[in-house]
Legacy VTK file of the C-alpha trace (Angstrom):
# vtk DataFile Version 3.0
C-alpha trace
ASCII
DATASET POLYDATA
POINTS 188 float
48.775 11.275 12.908
49.556 7.107 13.527
47.239 4.707 14.052
47.387 1.119 14.658
44.427 -0.744 13.928
45.926 -3.731 16.511
48.926 -5.571 17.737
50.707 -7.193 15.194
50.774 -7.224 11.486
48.225 -4.920 11.333
49.159 -2.115 8.840
50.739 1.341 10.776
48.129 3.865 9.149
49.827 7.985 8.673
49.528 11.082 7.139
51.005 10.720 3.510
54.203 12.833 2.569
55.699 13.899 -0.494
57.947 10.745 -0.003
55.435 8.471 -0.599
54.307 9.041 -3.702
56.366 6.961 -5.926
54.509 3.715 -4.141
51.577 5.865 -4.315
51.795 5.906 -7.912
52.862 2.164 -8.754
48.968 0.955 -6.764
47.341 3.289 -8.657
48.908 2.392 -11.886
48.136 -1.473 -11.446
44.724 -0.667 -9.922
43.880 1.385 -13.336
45.351 -0.977 -15.583
43.830 -4.006 -14.588
40.800 -3.614 -12.659
37.372 -1.480 -12.761
37.915 0.336 -9.069
39.582 3.715 -11.318
37.276 4.496 -15.099
41.377 5.920 -15.763
42.550 3.981 -18.799
46.260 5.505 -18.776
48.242 5.494 -15.677
48.568 9.425 -14.364
53.050 9.410 -13.413
54.655 10.128 -10.253
54.108 14.253 -11.319
50.703 13.673 -11.923
50.171 11.619 -8.645
52.133 14.943 -6.913
49.639 17.371 -7.769
47.046 15.315 -6.688
48.162 14.501 -3.429
49.115 18.586 -2.966
45.476 19.599 -3.959
43.798 17.386 -1.979
46.403 17.985 1.450
46.078 22.066 0.736
42.552 21.690 0.779
42.745 20.926 4.491
41.509 17.208 3.403
43.410 13.422 4.859
45.274 12.148 1.899
46.563 8.916 4.578
48.965 5.764 3.486
49.053 2.231 4.769
52.938 0.295 5.745
54.187 -2.103 7.204
56.457 -2.326 10.270
59.410 -1.850 7.011
57.556 1.584 6.070
56.582 -0.810 2.250
53.130 1.492 1.708
50.416 -0.928 0.687
47.873 1.243 -0.016
46.391 4.692 0.135
42.522 6.578 1.312
42.403 9.800 0.929
39.050 11.893 1.120
38.382 14.558 -1.013
34.982 17.531 -2.288
32.164 15.820 -3.094
31.161 18.691 -5.518
32.644 22.197 -5.797
29.790 23.725 -4.659
28.845 25.265 -1.599
26.296 23.690 -0.641
27.558 20.126 -0.322
30.457 21.693 1.929
29.437 18.692 4.336
30.237 15.366 2.454
33.227 14.324 1.336
34.430 11.277 -0.723
36.111 8.540 -0.390
39.104 6.507 -2.730
40.877 3.841 -1.173
43.884 1.646 -3.148
45.734 -1.236 -1.939
48.205 -3.414 -3.797
47.853 -5.465 -4.764
50.008 -7.861 -2.623
48.418 -6.693 0.597
44.945 -6.616 -0.759
42.931 -8.995 2.065
45.151 -8.571 5.107
43.188 -6.169 6.100
44.985 -2.875 4.972
41.265 -1.108 3.484
39.246 -1.655 6.091
42.464 0.165 9.029
42.651 2.721 5.849
38.536 3.278 5.582
37.741 3.302 9.259
40.849 6.475 9.792
39.485 8.501 6.932
36.246 8.173 9.048
37.506 9.212 12.226
39.419 12.285 9.743
36.745 13.402 8.450
34.480 13.287 11.009
37.154 15.514 13.243
37.123 17.884 10.167
33.350 18.486 10.750
31.897 16.985 8.020
28.271 15.130 7.820
28.183 12.310 5.439
30.799 10.256 3.164
30.169 8.858 0.082
32.009 6.359 -2.024
31.616 6.384 -6.011
32.433 2.476 -6.774
33.201 1.621 -10.280
31.634 -2.053 -11.300
28.433 -3.333 -9.298
30.838 -6.791 -9.374
33.546 -4.426 -7.175
32.530 -7.040 -4.301
35.504 -5.731 -2.189
34.813 -2.904 -2.316
31.427 -2.667 -1.355
31.237 -5.630 1.235
34.673 -3.089 2.523
32.562 0.154 2.197
29.498 -1.925 3.862
31.698 -3.725 6.967
32.035 -0.276 7.638
28.641 1.638 8.439
27.880 2.327 3.859
25.085 1.885 2.493
24.216 1.260 -1.623
21.836 4.326 -1.913
22.380 3.963 -5.694
23.734 2.607 -9.290
24.569 4.215 -11.789
24.252 1.758 -14.905
25.938 1.589 -17.461
27.910 4.932 -16.517
31.605 3.738 -17.386
32.862 2.189 -20.502
35.988 0.095 -20.065
38.266 -2.386 -20.763
35.327 -3.169 -24.101
32.893 -2.831 -21.306
29.880 -1.174 -20.180
30.228 -0.990 -16.586
27.975 0.106 -13.303
29.069 2.619 -10.591
28.191 2.121 -7.346
26.797 4.839 -4.637
27.715 3.908 -1.085
27.052 6.563 1.545
27.928 6.728 4.926
26.802 9.150 8.118
28.683 10.781 10.088
28.859 12.426 14.019
24.632 13.203 13.472
24.862 13.106 10.350
21.661 15.388 8.806
19.723 14.810 12.446
20.945 17.893 13.735
22.644 20.954 11.812
26.624 22.244 12.013
27.662 22.898 14.959
30.551 24.424 13.218
31.030 26.399 9.816
32.784 24.353 6.711
34.997 26.556 3.803
33.109 26.094 1.132
LINES 1 189
188 0 1 2 3 4 5 6 7 8 9 10 11 12 13 14 15 16 17 18 19 20 21 22 23 24 25 26 27 28 29 30 31 32 33 34 35 36 37 38 39 40 41 42 43 44 45 46 47 48 49 50 51 52 53 54 55 56 57 58 59 60 61 62 63 64 65 66 67 68 69 70 71 72 73 74 75 76 77 78 79 80 81 82 83 84 85 86 87 88 89 90 91 92 93 94 95 96 97 98 99 100 101 102 103 104 105 106 107 108 109 110 111 112 113 114 115 116 117 118 119 120 121 122 123 124 125 126 127 128 129 130 131 132 133 134 135 136 137 138 139 140 141 142 143 144 145 146 147 148 149 150 151 152 153 154 155 156 157 158 159 160 161 162 163 164 165 166 167 168 169 170 171 172 173 174 175 176 177 178 179 180 181 182 183 184 185 186 187
């Protein structure tokens, strides 16, 4: 799958490939070491990121990258199961990470927009975001702009960089959401 958000320099969103792992690991490393979007404190190496990507893809879930016209990876996003129990099989959780040099260029919007479309096509009815730090205005704003609503706040649920950090829960219905029963089964 490849999508282009608009003409010009908009990022190209495509399925990730094994060759993208180095860039994915570098982007995540930056966020682990400098921000609160992830509560991990030690960045996983490329081998671990490859394992994580393989688990998502082998589970039939999307892992996307956004690249510029030259093929440079600018960010990535994926959806995984919200929780492992069968009752949650129609709900996915998203993660979006953008390279520091690409922040503010529409990369996150392109990735999350494509992820929403993919999750709907897979039969999911709800998409949940668990955002690290209630002060993460960029991620909260991105999700809000794409139809997510804040449904919860977990005060001081994490501890990183010597301080307590909130978790923000946001949710968006996919397709008919909860207004109709599923029309096809999802594995669970």
